N, C-alpha and C positions, 0 to 999 in steps of 0.2 A: 854446364849449368850447375852441376853439383859442387864444383870447385868455387864458382861464384857465390853460391849460397853460404859458404863458410865465412865470407867477409861480412855477413850480416851482423856478426857479433861485435864488429868494430864500431858500429853506430850507437851513439848514446841518445841523440835527438834526431828529429826528422829534418832539421835544417842542414845537417852535415851531408857532405858528398865525398865520394871516393873516385879519383880519376886515375885511369890506366893510360899510359902513353908510351910510345916507343920511338921517341925522337922524330916523329913525323912519318915513319915508314908505314904505319898502319893508322887508321882513324882513331882518334882519342875516344875512350869509353868512360862516361861519367855515370856513376850509380848513386842513387838516393835510397833512403830507407824504404820508401814506398815501392821502388822497383823490385824489391825482393818478393813482394806479393805477386807481381806480374810474372816473375821467374817461376814461382811456385805453381801458378795457374798454368803457365805454358808447359812446365814439366809434367803436370798431371794429365795434360791433353795429348802428350806424345805416347803412342802405343809402345808396349814393351818389345824389345828385340826378340826375334824368333829364329830358331834354327830352320834352314831351308836347303833344298837341293834344286839346282837350276841346270838346264841344258842350254848351251848356246855356242856361238862361234866367237873366238877371240878377235876383236876388231881393232883394239888399240892397247898398247902396253907402254906405260911411261916408266922406264927403268929406274930413274933417279928417285921417284916418289913412290914406287911400287904400286902405282894405280893401273887398273885394268878396266877396259870397257868390253862388255860381253853383249853381243846381239842375241836376244831371245825372241820367242814368238810374240811376247807381249811388248817388245821394244828393248832399247838398250838399257843395260844395268851397269852402274858404276861400282867398281870393287876396289878394295885395298887388300893387298897380300899380307898374310900374317907373317910373323918373324921366322917361322919354320919353313916358309916357302921361298924358293929362289926364283927370281924372274926367268931364269933360263928354263925352268920346268914348265912355265906357262908358254914361253916362246916356241916350244916344240909343237904346240897346238895351234899356232898362228894360222888362221883361215880354216881350221878344222873344228869339228864339233867336239865339245868336251862337257863333262859334268863337274859342277862346282858344288861343294858343300860348305856352308858357312853360316854366319849370323847376320840376318837382315836387320838394319836399323831404319826407323821410320820417321817421317815428318809428322807434325800434328794433324795434317789432313789424312793420314793413313797411307800415303804414298811412300814407297821405299826411297830413302835418301841415299844409302850406300849399303854394300854387302862386304862384310869382313870375311875374306876367303880363307878357309882353314885347310881345305883339301881339294885337289883336282885329280881327275882320273877320266879314262875313256868311258863313254856312256854305253850302257846296255839297255835292253828293253824296259826293265823295271825302273831305271832312272828316268827314262823318257815318260813313263806313265805317271810317276810321282812328281815330276818336275813342273813347277809353276812359280810365277812371280806373284806372291800373295799381296793383297792389300789389307792392311790391318785397320780396324776401327776400334775406337774406345767405346765403352758402353753408351756414353752420351752421343757419340756420332751415330751409333746404330739406332738409338731411339729417334734422333732427328730424321734420319733417312726413312725410318718406318712411318713416322708421322707425316712426312711429305708424301709418301705413297698413299697413305690412308685419306689424306685431304681430298683426293680426287675420286674417292669411292665411298661417298656418303649415301647409303642405300635408303635412308629415311627420306631424303630429298626426292627420290623416285616415287614415293608413295604419297607425299603431301599433295593435296589437291586432287587426288585420284578417286577418293571415296568419301562420302557417299556420292554416287552418281545417280543415274536414272533407274537403277535397279530397285525393284520393290523387295520388301523383307522376305516374302515367300521364296523368291528366286535365290536370295542369299542363303536362306536356310537349306534349300535343296542342294546347293554347292557344298555345304558343310557335312551333309550326310554322305 
C-alpha cells in the first residue's frame, strides 16, 4: 500500500486513472485519485506489526517460496522465512515442536495475516509460557468492541419503572438510616 500511495503524485485531476496490467497473468488494477483516500483509510485501520514468540509444530514447508505453516494451540499460522533462515533448518523440526520468533503482520480485523520468521529454536518452559498468537486491535476497534459489550449492560434500564412503588416515605427514610 505504501508503494501504491507514491503514485498519487501522478494525478492532476480526478478524471485521470492509472492502470497496472501484466499481459493478463494477473487481474488488471485501475486506480483513480479518490482510491488513495480509501488506501489511506485502510492503511490506518491495519494494526502495526508486532514482535512475537510462538510454539507449534511444523505442518507444511513450501521450499520454493520459503512458506511455512505452523500448528499452534490457537490454530494454524502462516509464516515466511527470513533471508537468513534456510528451509533445511526448519525441515529438521518437521512434526516436532519448535519455538519461532518473528514479526506478526495483521489484517484490518486484527487477525494475524502472516508471520515473518526471523529465528527458530527448540522450545523451553519459558517459551511455552510467553508463547501466544496475539490478536491486535486498533484503538477504534477496541472502542467498538467495548461499546458492543456495554450496550447489553444498561443498569439504568433496570431501575426505570421500579420506584416509586407502594412504599411510603417513612419506610424509605428508615432504609437510608
